[in-house]
N, C-alpha and C positions, 0 to 999 in steps of 0.2 A: 231592179233588185236581185242582188245575186244570191246565191244559195247559202252563203254564211251568213247574210243578213235574217234570211227566212228563218234560219235554225234559231238565230238569237231572239227573234222575235216570239217564236214559239216557246222558247225555254223561258223567256220573260212573262210571256202570258200563262203559261204553266204554273210558274213561280206564284204569279198573282193571284191566279185559281187556287191554289193550294192555301196560301196565305190569309185570304180572305174570310173562309170558314173557320179559321183558327182564332183571327183579332175579334172578330164582332162580338162573340160571346166574352170575350175577355175585357171590351169596352165597355160592355152593357152592363157586367156584373162588377165592375171596377171598385166601386164603392158601395155595392150592396151584396149581402149575406145570401147565398144560394138557398133557396127553401129546401127543405128536407125531403118533401115529396118530388121536388124536380130530381135531385139528388139520387133517389131512390130508384126514380123512373131511368134515369142517365146508366145507373148501374146494369140494366138489363140489356142494353145495346150490345155490348160486345158479344154477349153469349148468344143473343139472338141473331145477329151477323154469323158467327161461327156454326150455330145450328145449320141456319138456312145453306151456307156454302157445303157443308159437310153433306147436309140430306140431300142436297139436288145432285150432289156429285155420286152419293150410292145408289139412287133409284134411277138415273138414266144410265143405260148402257148402250152405246153406238145409236147415240140420239135418239134412243126409244125411251119411253117409261117402262120400267120392268120391276115387279117384285118379285120375281121369280128366281129362285136361287140356280135352278139349272140354267137358266138364259144369262142374267146377271150374274157374273163372277164376283163381283165386290161383295155380294151379301153376305155370304157366309164368313169371309174372314174378317168382315166389319163387325160382325156379332162376337167373334173371336176375340176381337181387341178390345170390345166394350166390354166384355166379361173379365178378360185379363187386367183392364185398367181399373175396373170397379173394385177387383180383389186385390190387387198390389199395391194402387193407388200411386205408380211408377211408371212415369212418362216415357222414359229410355225403352223399358222393358216392354211397353206396350207398341211402341213404334217398331222395336227389332221385332215381335213377333207379328205385327202387322204386315212387315216387308217380308216376312219368311211366309206368312200365310198367304198373300197374295200371289206372290212368287210361286208357291206350291199349286197353287189352285190354277194359274194361268198354265204352268207345267204339266198340269195333269189333264185339262180341258183344253 
């Protein structure tokens, strides 16, 4: 088997691996109504995943768990961004402030 065939097999396998988890719920609920309790439970999944990704990135600095803002330089800019996002409710301003805050923090320290 040459390299091109192996690449196509990997691509096809990845396509099937992403297709199956999407099609099974659609087939299962094809002629059924989704219960409101399941809909409510599923609505929390994106927030939970996003929170886990953000939190894990914030508390680890150079592969060590650190809540100390003097060691972990992402803590203070993150608090600034959370405050700005809460006050302005504007994602664009929050992103710009976050980029500037982390750049200044890395530049100064």
